ROFI-827850 format. One record per residue: residue number from 1; x, y, z of N, C-alpha, C in turn. Coordinates in steps of 0.02 Angstrom, whole numbers, plus 50000, padded with zeros to 5 digits. Last residue first. Example, Ala and Ser with C-alpha at 12.3 -4.5 7.8 and 13.67 -1.06 7.14 Angstrom:
REM residues 2
<zapa 2 <50642 49888 50354> <50684 49947 50357> <50645 50002 50394>>
<zapa 1 <50660 49716 50390> <50615 49775 50390> <50660 49835 50390>>
//
This chain:
REM residues 329
<zapa 329 <49637 54387 48894> <49655 54408 48962> <49668 54483 48964>>
<zapa 328 <49612 54351 48764> <49555 54353 48810> <49573 54375 48880>>
<zapa 327 <49731 54361 48687> <49668 54389 48664> <49617 54399 48719>>
<zapa 326 <49831 54294 48754> <49843 54364 48736> <49777 54398 48717>>
<zapa 325 <49775 54166 48762> <49783 54206 48823> <49794 54279 48808>>
<zapa 324 <49782 54128 48626> <49717 54133 48661> <49723 54178 48722>>
<zapa 323 <49920 54130 48606> <49877 54174 48567> <49810 54183 48603>>
<zapa 322 <49960 54029 48696> <49985 54098 48704> <49941 54147 48666>>
<zapa 321 <49897 53916 48644> <49877 53941 48710> <49900 54013 48720>>
<zapa 320 <49967 53904 48525> <49894 53915 48523> <49870 53943 48590>>
<zapa 319 <50096 53877 48576> <50083 53939 48539> <50008 53954 48536>>
<zapa 318 <50078 53750 48635> <50098 53807 48676> <50081 53873 48641>>
<zapa 317 <50047 53675 48520> <49998 53681 48575> <50014 53741 48619>>
<zapa 316 <50165 53686 48451> <50103 53713 48421> <50050 53723 48474>>
<zapa 315 <50250 53617 48533> <50259 53689 48527> <50197 53722 48497>>
<zapa 314 <50198 53490 48506> <50193 53517 48574> <50204 53592 48575>>
<zapa 313 <50224 53470 48368> <50155 53475 48392> <50149 53503 48463>>
<zapa 312 <50372 53575 48340> <50328 53518 48328> <50260 53526 48359>>
<zapa 311 <50442 53730 48267> <50436 53674 48313> <50386 53621 48292>>
<zapa 310 <50400 53904 48273> <50415 53845 48231> <50403 53783 48275>>
<zapa 309 <50388 54008 48355> <50340 54004 48301> <50354 53946 48253>>
<zapa 308 <50397 54032 48520> <50428 53990 48468> <50377 53978 48413>>
<zapa 307 <50431 54170 48621> <50379 54134 48583> <50411 54098 48524>>
<zapa 306 <50512 54243 48702> <50536 54177 48682> <50482 54136 48646>>
<zapa 305 <50440 54358 48730> <50498 54363 48686> <50524 54296 48663>>
<zapa 304 <50261 54336 48723> <50325 54329 48757> <50384 54330 48707>>
<zapa 303 <50168 54461 48627> <50181 54391 48647> <50249 54387 48681>>
<zapa 302 <50055 54593 48632> <50125 54573 48638> <50130 54501 48662>>
<zapa 301 <49944 54659 48529> <49950 54604 48577> <50022 54579 48577>>
<zapa 300 <49840 54798 48499> <49905 54765 48488> <49915 54716 48544>>
<zapa 299 <49731 54883 48505> <49722 54814 48484> <49788 54784 48460>>
<zapa 298 <49705 55018 48537> <49736 54973 48585> <49722 54900 48569>>
<zapa 297 <49668 55104 48439> <49614 55068 48474> <49641 55016 48523>>
<zapa 296 <49791 55149 48392> <49745 55197 48424> <49691 55162 48464>>
<zapa 295 <49836 55030 48336> <49873 55061 48391> <49827 55108 48429>>
<zapa 294 <49747 55003 48235> <49751 54955 48290> <49793 54980 48348>>
<zapa 293 <49765 55119 48153> <49701 55107 48187> <49709 55059 48245>>
<zapa 292 <49912 55217 48170> <49880 55156 48145> <49818 55142 48186>>
<zapa 291 <49979 55322 48225> <49914 55336 48195> <49880 55275 48163>>
<zapa 290 <50102 55271 48270> <50053 55295 48319> <49983 55305 48290>>
<zapa 289 <50173 55243 48149> <50152 55191 48196> <50095 55214 48240>>
<zapa 288 <50185 55363 48085> <50173 55303 48044> <50152 55243 48086>>
<zapa 287 <50220 55453 48187> <50150 55451 48163> <50135 55389 48121>>
<zapa 286 <50314 55405 48323> <50316 55407 48250> <50244 55402 48224>>
<zapa 285 <50300 55382 48456> <50298 55451 48434> <50301 55459 48359>>
<zapa 284 <50396 55238 48443> <50353 55278 48487> <50358 55352 48467>>
<zapa 283 <50489 55170 48370> <50429 55194 48335> <50382 55235 48379>>
<zapa 282 <50595 55137 48456> <50609 55172 48393> <50547 55202 48360>>
<zapa 281 <50546 55082 48578> <50610 55117 48575> <50619 55160 48513>>
<zapa 280 <50422 55022 48561> <50432 55070 48615> <50494 55113 48605>>
<zapa 279 <50445 54948 48448> <50384 54988 48451> <50387 55039 48507>>
<zapa 278 <50560 54876 48468> <50563 54932 48421> <50501 54976 48425>>
<zapa 277 <50637 54816 48596> <50566 54828 48579> <50563 54888 48533>>
<zapa 276 <50749 54746 48652> <50746 54769 48582> <50674 54775 48559>>
<zapa 275 <50750 54684 48772> <50800 54736 48761> <50800 54763 48690>>
<zapa 274 <50648 54590 48759> <50644 54641 48811> <50691 54700 48797>>
<zapa 273 <50600 54563 48588> <50641 54548 48646> <50638 54606 48695>>
<zapa 272 <50435 54534 48520> <50498 54572 48525> <50536 54549 48586>>
<zapa 271 <50301 54498 48423> <50352 54466 48466> <50414 54510 48463>>
<zapa 270 <50128 54541 48406> <50199 54552 48393> <50243 54518 48446>>
<zapa 269 <49975 54561 48322> <50014 54522 48369> <50088 54533 48354>>
<zapa 268 <49842 54663 48295> <49913 54658 48281> <49948 54621 48338>>
<zapa 267 <49692 54644 48204> <49725 54643 48270> <49799 54627 48258>>
<zapa 266 <49651 54757 48067> <49665 54692 48097> <49687 54700 48169>>
<zapa 265 <49639 54874 48003> <49578 54849 48036> <49588 54779 48065>>
<zapa 264 <49760 54900 47941> <49744 54935 48003> <49683 54908 48039>>
<zapa 263 <49839 54859 47836> <49806 54808 47876> <49782 54838 47943>>
<zapa 262 <49913 54953 47769> <49865 54914 47729> <49823 54866 47771>>
<zapa 261 <50005 55004 47855> <49949 55047 47836> <49894 55007 47801>>
<zapa 260 <50112 54919 47865> <50055 54906 47909> <49995 54950 47894>>
<zapa 259 <50211 54971 47785> <50169 54917 47757> <50107 54905 47799>>
<zapa 258 <50279 55058 47867> <50232 55086 47818> <50186 55032 47789>>
<zapa 257 <50370 54985 47940> <50307 55004 47973> <50256 55030 47922>>
<zapa 256 <50432 54859 47824> <50439 54918 47867> <50370 54936 47895>>
<zapa 255 <50485 54684 47815> <50458 54745 47787> <50467 54803 47837>>
<zapa 254 <50506 54523 47765> <50536 54575 47806> <50518 54642 47775>>
<zapa 253 <50384 54395 47767> <50418 54449 47731> <50450 54494 47782>>
<zapa 252 <50385 54217 47800> <50375 54287 47819> <50412 54333 47770>>
<zapa 251 <50417 54083 47771> <50350 54100 47793> <50339 54172 47815>>
<zapa 250 <50529 54033 47715> <50527 54033 47789> <50460 54059 47816>>
<zapa 249 <50502 54052 47580> <50507 53984 47605> <50504 53981 47681>>
<zapa 248 <50383 54151 47509> <50442 54154 47553> <50447 54087 47590>>
<zapa 247 <50321 54205 47352> <50326 54151 47401> <50390 54161 47442>>
<zapa 246 <50219 54344 47301> <50282 54307 47306> <50282 54257 47362>>
<zapa 245 <50123 54474 47381> <50145 54436 47322> <50209 54399 47336>>
<zapa 244 <50029 54452 47530> <50078 54487 47489> <50097 54443 47431>>
<zapa 243 <49925 54480 47670> <49934 54447 47606> <49985 54487 47566>>
<zapa 242 <49865 54473 47828> <49924 54492 47789> <49930 54448 47726>>
<zapa 241 <49762 54423 47901> <49747 54480 47857> <49805 54494 47809>>
<zapa 240 <49710 54263 47941> <49769 54305 47928> <49751 54361 47879>>
<zapa 239 <49590 54227 48063> <49604 54236 47991> <49662 54283 47982>>
<zapa 238 <49552 54097 48184> <49571 54165 48165> <49591 54168 48091>>
<zapa 237 <49528 53969 48234> <49472 54009 48210> <49488 54080 48190>>
<zapa 236 <49636 53895 48263> <49594 53915 48320> <49544 53969 48299>>
<zapa 235 <49696 53877 48142> <49664 53818 48173> <49624 53836 48235>>
<zapa 234 <49753 53999 48122> <49693 53984 48084> <49657 53923 48112>>
<zapa 233 <49862 53982 48206> <49812 54033 48222> <49748 54022 48183>>
<zapa 232 <49930 53881 48136> <49904 53868 48203> <49850 53918 48221>>
<zapa 231 <49963 53949 48019> <49919 53890 48015> <49889 53874 48083>>
<zapa 230 <50051 54043 48071> <49988 54065 48042> <49938 54007 48038>>
<zapa 229 <50156 53959 48110> <50121 54000 48160> <50053 54023 48134>>
<zapa 228 <50202 53905 47990> <50169 53861 48038> <50129 53902 48088>>
<zapa 227 <50168 53994 47838> <50204 53988 47902> <50165 53943 47950>>
<zapa 226 <50094 54019 47726> <50128 53954 47729> <50167 53943 47794>>
<zapa 225 <50042 54149 47741> <49998 54092 47752> <50034 54025 47756>>
<zapa 224 <50166 54248 47830> <50123 54232 47774> <50086 54166 47787>>
<zapa 223 <50207 54375 47948> <50201 54304 47931> <50148 54291 47878>>
<zapa 222 <50325 54500 47941> <50253 54486 47939> <50243 54416 47911>>
<zapa 221 <50450 54580 48031> <50431 54520 47993> <50355 54512 47997>>
<zapa 220 <50525 54731 48029> <50462 54698 48047> <50451 54639 48001>>
<zapa 219 <50653 54824 48097> <50636 54774 48046> <50574 54737 48071>>
<zapa 218 <50718 54986 48123> <50669 54935 48141> <50654 54889 48083>>
<zapa 217 <50894 55015 48131> <50832 55025 48095> <50783 54970 48115>>
<zapa 216 <51018 54988 48184> <50979 55042 48214> <50915 55059 48176>>
<zapa 215 <51052 54870 48119> <51087 54932 48102> <51047 54992 48124>>
<zapa 214 <50897 54816 48164> <50956 54797 48126> <50990 54860 48101>>
<zapa 213 <50780 54762 48286> <50818 54816 48254> <50879 54787 48219>>
<zapa 212 <50625 54673 48263> <50690 54683 48294> <50725 54741 48258>>
<zapa 211 <50478 54571 48272> <50512 54633 48255> <50577 54640 48294>>
<zapa 210 <50354 54478 48200> <50413 54471 48243> <50459 54529 48223>>
<zapa 209 <50176 54474 48188> <50241 54504 48173> <50294 54481 48223>>
<zapa 208 <50022 54445 48112> <50072 54419 48159> <50141 54445 48139>>
<zapa 207 <49863 54510 48108> <49929 54513 48077> <49978 54491 48130>>
<zapa 206 <49694 54447 48092> <49755 54463 48129> <49813 54476 48081>>
<zapa 205 <49519 54498 48082> <49578 54459 48062> <49639 54482 48101>>
<zapa 204 <49387 54496 48205> <49434 54532 48162> <49491 54485 48140>>
<zapa 203 <49310 54422 48290> <49275 54463 48241> <49321 54502 48195>>
<zapa 202 <49341 54349 48400> <49351 54316 48335> <49323 54357 48278>>
<zapa 201 <49311 54386 48527> <49374 54411 48498> <49390 54377 48431>>
<zapa 200 <49210 54351 48615> <49195 54398 48561> <49257 54425 48526>>
<zapa 199 <49229 54252 48703> <49252 54318 48724> <49239 54371 48671>>
<zapa 198 <49186 54144 48630> <49146 54164 48688> <49165 54234 48712>>
<zapa 197 <49294 54136 48540> <49227 54156 48515> <49184 54180 48573>>
<zapa 196 <49393 54094 48628> <49402 54158 48592> <49334 54183 48566>>
<zapa 195 <49340 53972 48668> <49351 54025 48718> <49359 54093 48685>>
<zapa 194 <49339 53903 48546> <49276 53915 48581> <49284 53972 48631>>
<zapa 193 <49475 53897 48515> <49428 53931 48469> <49363 53948 48505>>
<zapa 192 <49521 53820 48623> <49543 53890 48615> <49495 53929 48570>>
<zapa 191 <49457 53698 48595> <49444 53733 48658> <49462 53807 48653>>
<zapa 190 <49514 53667 48472> <49441 53675 48477> <49423 53714 48540>>
<zapa 189 <49652 53657 48505> <49627 53706 48455> <49552 53720 48465>>
<zapa 188 <49647 53550 48594> <49670 53616 48617> <49646 53670 48570>>
<zapa 187 <49608 53450 48505> <49563 53468 48561> <49582 53537 48589>>
<zapa 186 <49721 53444 48426> <49658 53467 48396> <49608 53486 48450>>
<zapa 185 <49809 53392 48522> <49821 53457 48493> <49757 53486 48462>>
<zapa 184 <49755 53266 48544> <49757 53315 48599> <49767 53386 48573>>
<zapa 183 <49782 53213 48417> <49713 53220 48440> <49708 53270 48497>>
<zapa 182 <49920 53212 48419> <49886 53256 48371> <49813 53265 48389>>
<zapa 181 <49939 53118 48523> <49968 53186 48528> <49931 53234 48481>>
<zapa 180 <49875 53005 48470> <49850 53036 48531> <49875 53108 48539>>
<zapa 179 <49955 52977 48360> <49884 52993 48350> <49855 53028 48411>>
<zapa 178 <50074 52947 48428> <50070 53006 48384> <49998 53027 48372>>
<zapa 177 <50036 52828 48492> <50055 52887 48532> <50051 52951 48490>>
<zapa 176 <50016 52747 48381> <49959 52761 48426> <49974 52823 48469>>
<zapa 175 <50145 52741 48327> <50091 52774 48290> <50032 52792 48335>>
<zapa 174 <50271 52698 48363> <50234 52739 48410> <50175 52775 48375>>
<zapa 173 <50380 52635 48304> <50322 52595 48324> <50278 52632 48373>>
<zapa 172 <50478 52715 48255> <50486 52693 48324> <50426 52651 48348>>
<zapa 171 <50431 52741 48126> <50497 52710 48135> <50503 52680 48205>>
<zapa 170 <50311 52807 48154> <50310 52741 48120> <50376 52705 48131>>
<zapa 169 <50357 52926 48206> <50318 52881 48249> <50316 52811 48219>>
<zapa 168 <50414 52980 48092> <50458 52960 48146> <50421 52913 48194>>
<zapa 167 <50295 53006 48021> <50346 52961 47993> <50393 52936 48048>>
<zapa 166 <50232 53098 48103> <50201 53032 48094> <50250 52982 48063>>
<zapa 165 <50319 53206 48091> <50305 53178 48157> <50277 53107 48150>>
<zapa 164 <50306 53233 47954> <50369 53208 47980> <50360 53176 48049>>
<zapa 163 <50172 53279 47953> <50192 53221 47912> <50257 53191 47938>>
<zapa 162 <50175 53392 48035> <50136 53334 48056> <50155 53271 48016>>
<zapa 161 <50263 53475 47959> <50277 53457 48029> <50240 53394 48049>>
<zapa 160 <50200 53492 47837> <50264 53456 47839> <50279 53432 47910>>
<zapa 159 <50090 53566 47878> <50079 53500 47847> <50143 53459 47850>>
<zapa 158 <50157 53681 47921> <50118 53641 47969> <50107 53571 47941>>
<zapa 157 <50213 53736 47806> <50257 53711 47859> <50220 53666 47909>>
<zapa 156 <50122 53677 47659> <50145 53727 47707> <50186 53694 47763>>
<zapa 155 <50163 53614 47492> <50128 53615 47555> <50156 53667 47602>>
<zapa 154 <50237 53637 47378> <50247 53574 47413> <50214 53572 47482>>
<zapa 153 <50227 53761 47322> <50190 53707 47290> <50198 53640 47324>>
<zapa 152 <50389 53810 47370> <50324 53831 47343> <50290 53772 47306>>
<zapa 151 <50461 53696 47491> <50464 53744 47436> <50394 53759 47411>>
<zapa 150 <50451 53684 47669> <50437 53659 47601> <50441 53715 47549>>
<zapa 149 <50546 53672 47794> <50523 53730 47756> <50511 53709 47683>>
<zapa 148 <50598 53561 47854> <50541 53593 47887> <50513 53652 47849>>
<zapa 147 <50646 53419 47786> <50647 53489 47767> <50587 53524 47799>>
<zapa 146 <50756 53291 47855> <50691 53317 47833> <50699 53391 47816>>
<zapa 145 <50852 53146 47856> <50853 53219 47847> <50785 53242 47820>>
<zapa 144 <50928 53018 47947> <50866 53042 47916> <50869 53118 47913>>
<zapa 143 <51061 52906 47936> <51040 52975 47948> <50976 52990 47910>>
<zapa 142 <51156 52779 48016> <51103 52797 47969> <51074 52865 47987>>
<zapa 141 <51317 52845 48069> <51255 52807 48081> <51206 52823 48026>>
<zapa 140 <51440 52887 48014> <51434 52874 48086> <51374 52829 48100>>
<zapa 139 <51418 52905 47882> <51473 52859 47900> <51470 52842 47975>>
<zapa 138 <51321 53000 47884> <51300 52932 47868> <51355 52881 47881>>
<zapa 137 <51399 53114 47911> <51349 53091 47960> <51331 53018 47948>>
<zapa 136 <51470 53121 47792> <51506 53109 47854> <51458 53085 47909>>
<zapa 135 <51366 53151 47702> <51404 53088 47694> <51442 53071 47758>>
<zapa 134 <51326 53278 47751> <51280 53220 47753> <51317 53154 47746>>
<zapa 133 <51385 53398 47752> <51416 53346 47794> <51373 53283 47796>>
<zapa 132 <51310 53478 47666> <51381 53472 47654> <51414 53416 47695>>
<zapa 131 <51182 53477 47721> <51193 53444 47656> <51268 53430 47646>>
<zapa 130 <51132 53529 47837> <51190 53485 47840> <51202 53446 47775>>
<zapa 129 <51020 53611 47822> <51076 53634 47863> <51140 53594 47849>>
<zapa 128 <50929 53545 47744> <50955 53608 47719> <51014 53633 47759>>
<zapa 127 <50891 53432 47819> <50935 53425 47761> <50966 53490 47739>>
<zapa 126 <50901 53416 47989> <50868 53453 47935> <50916 53454 47875>>
<zapa 125 <50912 53250 48063> <50931 53319 48053> <50888 53352 48000>>
<zapa 124 <50957 53115 48163> <50902 53149 48129> <50921 53223 48122>>
<zapa 123 <51039 52960 48167> <51046 53033 48171> <50988 53064 48133>>
<zapa 122 <51054 52806 48252> <51015 52849 48207> <51033 52922 48220>>
<zapa 121 <51134 52745 48339> <51111 52702 48284> <51063 52740 48239>>
<zapa 120 <51285 52823 48406> <51213 52822 48390> <51197 52768 48338>>
<zapa 119 <51402 52844 48492> <51386 52780 48460> <51312 52775 48442>>
<zapa 118 <51452 52956 48545> <51389 52932 48574> <51366 52866 48544>>
<zapa 117 <51558 52987 48464> <51572 52961 48531> <51510 52933 48566>>
<zapa 116 <51497 53046 48353> <51524 52977 48348> <51536 52946 48417>>
<zapa 115 <51469 53174 48405> <51414 53130 48383> <51438 53057 48383>>
<zapa 114 <51596 53224 48428> <51551 53215 48485> <51493 53169 48467>>
<zapa 113 <51643 53225 48294> <51677 53184 48345> <51630 53171 48404>>
<zapa 112 <51561 53317 48234> <51558 53247 48211> <51589 53201 48262>>
<zapa 111 <51472 53442 48305> <51537 53408 48310> <51529 53335 48289>>
<zapa 110 <51380 53556 48199> <51384 53503 48250> <51452 53469 48248>>
<zapa 109 <51351 53700 48156> <51412 53662 48150> <51417 53609 48205>>
<zapa 108 <51217 53738 48176> <51251 53756 48113> <51313 53713 48102>>
<zapa 107 <51188 53694 48301> <51149 53667 48246> <51183 53681 48179>>
<zapa 106 <51340 53655 48393> <51287 53699 48370> <51247 53665 48314>>
<zapa 105 <51367 53509 48499> <51387 53567 48460> <51328 53609 48438>>
<zapa 104 <51303 53409 48567> <51349 53389 48513> <51367 53449 48469>>
<zapa 103 <51265 53370 48734> <51267 53421 48683> <51320 53403 48631>>
<zapa 102 <51173 53227 48791> <51237 53261 48780> <51232 53312 48724>>
<zapa 101 <51060 53189 48919> <51069 53204 48848> <51132 53247 48839>>
<zapa 100 <51035 53172 49052> <51091 53134 49024> <51104 53149 48950>>
<zapa 99 <50921 53240 49085> <50985 53269 49108> <51045 53233 49077>>
<zapa 98 <50805 53251 48947> <50835 53217 49004> <50903 53247 49022>>
<zapa 97 <50699 53389 48906> <50755 53346 48889> <50783 53314 48952>>
<zapa 96 <50529 53380 48968> <50593 53412 48956> <50645 53362 48932>>
<zapa 95 <50367 53346 48889> <50420 53336 48937> <50485 53372 48918>>
<zapa 94 <50333 53520 48880> <50340 53461 48923> <50328 53400 48880>>
<zapa 93 <50417 53664 48811> <50369 53609 48809> <50383 53560 48866>>
<zapa 92 <50480 53785 48746> <50450 53780 48812> <50396 53726 48812>>
<zapa 91 <50623 53838 48670> <50571 53786 48666> <50544 53772 48736>>
<zapa 90 <50721 53936 48698> <50665 53950 48652> <50608 53900 48655>>
<zapa 89 <50817 53896 48789> <50798 53967 48786> <50733 53979 48747>>
<zapa 88 <50838 53763 48762> <50808 53781 48826> <50785 53854 48828>>
<zapa 87 <50899 53779 48635> <50835 53742 48642> <50800 53762 48707>>
<zapa 86 <51018 53843 48669> <50968 53878 48629> <50899 53845 48635>>
<zapa 85 <51077 53735 48738> <51063 53799 48772> <51010 53839 48734>>
<zapa 84 <51092 53636 48642> <51044 53626 48696> <51028 53691 48732>>
<zapa 83 <51148 53611 48508> <51127 53677 48534> <51074 53670 48588>>
<zapa 82 <51100 53444 48466> <51138 53505 48451> <51106 53565 48484>>
<zapa 81 <51109 53295 48566> <51069 53347 48532> <51113 53408 48520>>
<zapa 80 <51093 53122 48613> <51131 53182 48598> <51089 53232 48559>>
<zapa 79 <50999 53029 48641> <51061 53025 48680> <51104 53087 48668>>
<zapa 78 <50825 53076 48665> <50885 53066 48623> <50945 53057 48669>>
<zapa 77 <50688 52989 48733> <50741 53037 48746> <50799 53024 48698>>
<zapa 76 <50518 52972 48694> <50586 52948 48680> <50636 53004 48696>>
<zapa 75 <50383 53004 48685> <50408 52970 48745> <50478 52943 48738>>
<zapa 74 <50344 53079 48582> <50332 53007 48575> <50357 52968 48635>>
<zapa 73 <50389 53202 48618> <50316 53192 48614> <50298 53119 48609>>
<zapa 72 <50525 53179 48602> <50498 53188 48669> <50422 53178 48669>>
<zapa 71 <50532 53174 48461> <50550 53116 48502> <50519 53121 48571>>
<zapa 70 <50492 53305 48428> <50454 53247 48404> <50468 53186 48446>>
<zapa 69 <50596 53380 48486> <50526 53387 48509> <50485 53326 48489>>
<zapa 68 <50698 53340 48403> <50702 53323 48474> <50632 53327 48505>>
<zapa 67 <50651 53399 48290> <50650 53326 48292> <50663 53300 48362>>
<zapa 66 <50665 53534 48317> <50598 53509 48305> <50596 53432 48310>>
<zapa 65 <50806 53557 48328> <50762 53556 48387> <50696 53521 48375>>
<zapa 64 <50924 53452 48252> <50877 53507 48242> <50823 53501 48296>>
<zapa 63 <50996 53341 48273> <51035 53401 48259> <50990 53461 48245>>
<zapa 62 <50997 53202 48381> <50958 53249 48341> <50996 53314 48334>>
<zapa 61 <51034 53033 48396> <51061 53100 48402> <51020 53145 48355>>
<zapa 60 <50983 52889 48481> <50968 52937 48429> <51001 53004 48445>>
<zapa 59 <50978 52728 48506> <51023 52783 48524> <51020 52835 48467>>
<zapa 58 <50885 52643 48449> <50882 52655 48522> <50926 52713 48544>>
<zapa 57 <50782 52598 48310> <50840 52633 48339> <50830 52647 48414>>
<zapa 56 <50725 52438 48276> <50705 52503 48302> <50765 52538 48333>>
<zapa 55 <50800 52362 48132> <50789 52365 48204> <50765 52435 48223>>
<zapa 54 <50804 52386 47998> <50790 52318 48020> <50774 52314 48095>>
<zapa 53 <50741 52514 47901> <50776 52499 47964> <50755 52429 47987>>
<zapa 52 <50756 52593 47746> <50730 52537 47784> <50774 52523 47845>>
<zapa 51 <50704 52742 47668> <50757 52706 47703> <50724 52651 47744>>
<zapa 50 <50663 52839 47523> <50646 52789 47572> <50709 52759 47603>>
<zapa 49 <50711 53015 47507> <50681 52953 47483> <50669 52904 47540>>
<zapa 48 <50754 53132 47559> <50793 53103 47504> <50764 53039 47477>>
<zapa 47 <50680 53170 47666> <50682 53217 47609> <50717 53187 47549>>
<zapa 46 <50614 53005 47704> <50638 53071 47724> <50643 53115 47661>>
<zapa 45 <50509 52871 47748> <50531 52917 47696> <50557 52982 47728>>
<zapa 44 <50533 52699 47802> <50503 52766 47806> <50536 52812 47755>>
<zapa 43 <50507 52533 47839> <50530 52579 47787> <50494 52646 47795>>
<zapa 42 <50561 52415 47953> <50516 52471 47942> <50546 52516 47888>>
<zapa 41 <50567 52245 48003> <50595 52299 47962> <50541 52352 47949>>
<zapa 40 <50548 52197 48170> <50521 52196 48102> <50545 52256 48063>>
<zapa 39 <50584 52187 48299> <50638 52191 48251> <50613 52191 48179>>
<zapa 38 <50468 52174 48370> <50507 52234 48381> <50562 52242 48330>>
<zapa 37 <50423 52048 48329> <50384 52106 48307> <50425 52170 48315>>
<zapa 36 <50523 51972 48391> <50518 51971 48318> <50480 52032 48293>>
<zapa 35 <50499 51994 48523> <50562 52018 48495> <50558 52023 48420>>
<zapa 34 <50374 51930 48529> <50379 52002 48542> <50442 52031 48512>>
<zapa 33 <50413 51799 48498> <50368 51833 48452> <50370 51908 48462>>
<zapa 32 <50494 51773 48607> <50525 51774 48541> <50481 51810 48491>>
<zapa 31 <50395 51778 48705> <50448 51827 48706> <50482 51832 48639>>
<zapa 30 <50321 51666 48670> <50290 51732 48666> <50342 51787 48664>>
<zapa 29 <50417 51568 48695> <50393 51578 48626> <50361 51647 48618>>
<zapa 28 <50429 51582 48831> <50487 51595 48789> <50466 51608 48718>>
<zapa 27 <50300 51545 48870> <50324 51613 48885> <50383 51631 48840>>
<zapa 26 <50298 51412 48825> <50251 51460 48795> <50275 51532 48807>>
<zapa 25 <50398 51357 48905> <50406 51357 48832> <50362 51408 48799>>
<zapa 24 <50338 51377 49029> <50401 51411 49014> <50413 51414 48939>>
<zapa 23 <50228 51293 49015> <50217 51365 49025> <50280 51404 49007>>
<zapa 22 <50292 51169 49003> <50253 51195 48946> <50242 51270 48952>>
<zapa 21 <50350 51161 49130> <50393 51164 49071> <50356 51191 49010>>
<zapa 20 <50239 51151 49209> <50281 51210 49215> <50325 51218 49155>>
<zapa 19 <50194 51027 49165> <50153 51086 49153> <50194 51149 49157>>
<zapa 18 <50298 50945 49209> <50285 50950 49137> <50245 51013 49121>>
<zapa 17 <50284 50962 49346> <50346 50984 49313> <50336 50993 49238>>
<zapa 16 <50158 50901 49365> <50167 50972 49380> <50229 51000 49346>>
<zapa 15 <50187 50769 49330> <50138 50808 49291> <50146 50882 49302>>
<zapa 14 <50277 50734 49429> <50300 50735 49359> <50253 50776 49315>>
<zapa 13 <50194 50739 49540> <50249 50787 49534> <50274 50793 49462>>
<zapa 12 <50107 50631 49510> <50080 50700 49516> <50135 50751 49507>>
<zapa 11 <50197 50522 49513> <50161 50538 49450> <50134 50610 49451>>
<zapa 10 <50238 50524 49648> <50288 50536 49594> <50254 50556 49529>>
<zapa 9 <50118 50494 49712> <50150 50558 49724> <50199 50575 49669>>
<zapa 8 <50097 50363 49665> <50049 50415 49647> <50079 50485 49656>>
<zapa 7 <50205 50297 49726> <50201 50300 49652> <50153 50356 49630>>
<zapa 6 <50174 50306 49861> <50232 50342 49835> <50230 50350 49760>>
<zapa 5 <50060 50220 49862> <50053 50290 49882> <50111 50332 49855>>
<zapa 4 <50115 50098 49826> <50066 50129 49781> <50059 50203 49796>>
<zapa 3 <50195 50076 49940> <50227 50085 49875> <50180 50119 49826>>
<zapa 2 <50097 50060 50042> <50141 50116 50045> <50176 50130 49979>>
<zapa 1 <50042 49939 50000> <50000 50000 50000> <50043 50063 50000>>
//
């Protein structure tokens, strides 16, 4: 009787071990399947055509701020970035860059040595900046280059921004995250548009300006319809009054105060630096400025000096909020 009892115990234990083994095999198989899906080749397009990646990049160096923004919006920290001080001065988004991110020089002249030392498996940059060193960058790591300033007939800056953001999301397997970011952005637009309408401030078109002095003369940039900033303002229900002949790839004309005579019935938004406010320092008392209808009716709206009129979807959200607050507060 005792032998039969021991035999039954042995059979039960063997069954349990076999079951555990099957579970382990299944877990390992599932893990292999996950790894397989993570290593699936992905083909995306940059300014030069299609590139295929067999593995999802993990160590990314970015040489243009907007692409660092794109990564952060997708929940990815780069290992290196160009001109981090300038980024912190101009780009005001959450999440912030990680403390471990290394500076690799300026955006105009990044350090190839500093980039190589980070052993990246991907470099992202703007093609127009680094055409001359593109071959050197590609010797370090696969390089994607985009063009944030489309040429005439190739769409506006906002369309390019969202298209590039979605391409990068595809590379990193973050399409759902990108959809959520863009959906949140659209919700911000809708909310801002409603608040502006409720405040009765949607009844006039706008002119958007960035102004500064050059050789002691005031220079006024007026933004055109292909500019990302103008597209954002139109997404919150406003209309750009400034129209001019000719295409400008960066999205603005540089003009003088006399040009504003043509848009006096608009609301005037302007960005100046604290130490270079041409409207207070150079144009105050000048009839060409003082007699403008929007000046006389106190319909000028100063935006923060570090207002970033370029950038990615998170900067777009910040800019939309800044415009709304300037109008209704």
